[in-house]
C-alpha positions, 0 to 999 in steps of 0.5 A: 288826548289818549289814556295813556299820555297821563304818564306825562304827569309821571303819577307814580314819582309824584305819589311817592312825592306826596307820601313822603311829605304826608309822612313828615308832616305826621312825624310833626306833631301825631297829636295835630295830624288831620285827615283833612289836612293829610288829603291837601297835603296829598293833593297839593304835592301829587299837583306840584310833581305832576305841573313840574313834569308837565313843564319839563317835558314841553321845554325838552322837547327838542331834547326827548325826540333824541333821547326819549322818543317814547314820551306823550309829547312824542308819540302824539299821544298828547298835544302841547296845548292840551299839556299846557291847558293840564298844566294851567288847570294843575297850576289853579288846583295848587294855589286852592289846595295851598290857601285851604292849608293857609300857606300860601304865603309862606316862604317854603311854599313860594321857594317850592313855586318860585324854584320851579319856574326857575328850574325850568327857564335854567333846565335847558341851559344850565343843567349843573344848575338845575340839578342843584334845585331839582335836589333842594325841591326834592328835599324840601318835601320833608320840610312842608309840613312845618308850614302848616304845624308851627313846630321844629323840625327834628334832627332826622327829618332835617337828615332826611332832608339832607339824604334825599339831596345828594340822593336826586343829585347823584341821580339827575348827574347820572341821567345827564351822564345818559343824555350827553348826546342829546345835551350837546345837541341843544349846547346844555351846560351839563356836568358831564359835558363840562368835566366828561363822562367818567368824572362826572359818573364819579361825582354821582358814586359820591353823592348817592354814598354821601346820601346814604351815609347820612341816613345811616348816621342819622338811624344809629344817633337815633336808634331808629333801626326800622328807618335804617332798614328802609332807607337802606333798601332804598340805596341798594336799589340805587346803588345797583345802578352805580355797581353792576357794570360800573366800567361801562358806562354807556350800558347803564340803561335808563332802569336806573330812573326807575330804580330811584323812583321805586327807591323814593317811594320806599324811603317815604315809607320809611319815614312814615313807618319809623315816625309811627313807631316812635310815636307809639305810647 
């Protein structure tokens, strides 16, 4: 197995998700924050993201031969057996981290685990359902701290989850637009194949704009302009993929995926940064 094969876990995206969860955890109760739990949260969420990407690549190997020929399983930088072994190790680590955090039987943790498994089952057959599950799982990351610190999440934190849901939903739909030929070959029931590229593209745009609107209204309602600034920086990256060449769907490259990965990380910084400012004496 070559070192570059570790791209299969999408380390940047997995770390962004972990940092977002950590920021939200801090915002719930700064007084209860401790480094031990913080480290476990980062390891838990990073591992959850990593295993999801591995399972996705193993199940999508035939599709990726068409649309993602540079991925480790396609270039033979990693074998399917090695990927499965890595996924098994990560699963054991996830259970250990959850146990140490005492959330292994919590409803939210079980939802994330079962939701991830269900996503893997339906992804190659029912794309629309898979998109909704992926968006729900991403949104749930901001609430994982509720299982550790039994407290009521703020409205701003809930709005963050709603914003992430629509941001990821728009991203997933657009990626299905770009994967339409590969999806057609494996008979995947994706939104673009059901309603056409143009309508699916429009739905993706509406989803991202809803994400921006929810975050903007919530930030204004709380007078949290740091939150708004970070979120707008994140969404500008995302929206640029829609605004540029908006009449030429075929020309939209996979740089949109990189943009939303960066946007996700920037937004997590916003949640954390605004949480720190709001809790300063």
